N, C-alpha and C positions, 0 to 999 in steps of 0.2 A: 325345872321350875325354881324360881327364886325362893330362898328360905323365908323371906318375909311374907310371901304369898302362901307357901305350903303350911307354915305354922298357924295360919288362920283356922285350919281344920282341927287344930288341937283344942280350940275353945268349945265350950258346950253350945254357946249361941254366937252367931256371927251377924253383924249388921250388913246386909246386902243392899247396896245403893245402886239403883238403876236410874236412868235419866229420861225425862220427858222430852218431846221434840223441842221444847223451848230451852232445854238445858237444865231445867229445874230438877234437883235431886229428890228421889223418893227412897227413903231407907225403910227396910223391913227386917226384923230379927228372924233368922232361919237356923235350922240345923244343917250342918255341912259335914261331908266326909271326904276323905282323900281316896282317889282311885288312880294309882300310878302317878302320871304327870298331869293329872287334872283333879279338880274339885267338883263334887256333885251336890246338888240341892234338889229337893222335890217341891213341886208346886202344882196348883191346879192349872189345867190347860188353858183356861180362860182368864187367868189371873192378870192383874195389872202388870206384874213383872214380865210376863210373857208378851203382852202387848207392847210394852216399852222396849223390850229386847229385839223386837221385830225391826225396829228402825235404828236402834243405837246399841251395839253390842258391848259398849264400855260399861264396866261396873267397878265399884269400890267396895272393899271388904275391911271390916274392923271387928275385933272381938267385942262382945257386948253382953248385957244381961238379958233375961227373958223378955224384958220390956223394951229392948232396943237401946238402952242407955250405954253409950260408949265411954269408957274411962278416959279422963283427960290426958293420960300419958300414952294411950293406944295410938299407934301410927297406922293409918289406913294403907292398904295395898291396892293398886289398880290391876285390872285384869280384863279379859274379854269373856263373854258368855254367849252360848247359843242354846236353843231349845232342842232337845232330843226326845222324841216320843217312841223310840224303838223299844220293843219288848226286852231286848238284851240289856240295854242300858238301865231300864227300869228294874229288871231283876237284880243286876249288880248293885244298884243304888239301894233297893229294898233290903238286900242281905247286909250291906254295909251299915245302914241305919239301924237295923236290928242289933248288929254286933256292938255298935257304939252306944246306942241309947236304950237298949234292952226293953224293959217293961214300959217305959214312957212311950216309946215308939209304938209298941203293940197296942197300948190303950188309945193312942191317937188314931191309929188305923181303925179300931173298932168304932170310934165315934164319927168316922167319915161316911158320907153317903156312898152307897155302892155304885151309883151311876156317875159319880164325879170322876172324870178322867184326869189323871195326873201325868205330868211330864217331868223329865229331868232337865235341870239347867246344868250344862257342862261348862265349867269355868277353867280357862287356860291362861297361861302366862303370855301376854302379848309380845314379850321380849324374846321368846324362843320359838 
């Protein structure tokens, strides 16, 4: 994985940009963790991100603040993302998010609806 892509997981928040069929970008601030040669993000299974990734796997990543504001000097990195709903990936992602975000992540999980199915977005380097 390229350094400029891997280092995005070092940020507390990352602006994940997915693309509509028209090519219009849609940016969302997310929490992200590194898992070997891939990056992982959690999202709702029926989210707009998931719908957009079904037709366009291209994504762009940039460090940002909690509101999605990207610093002027931040250089975005391009990647590919796929949706993974497997229990194994969800468990790895859950453990990694707990380790990185601690109490913030635990509180977020408490506030979620119990019937809301979440999935992992698996982000990889298109150049490898």
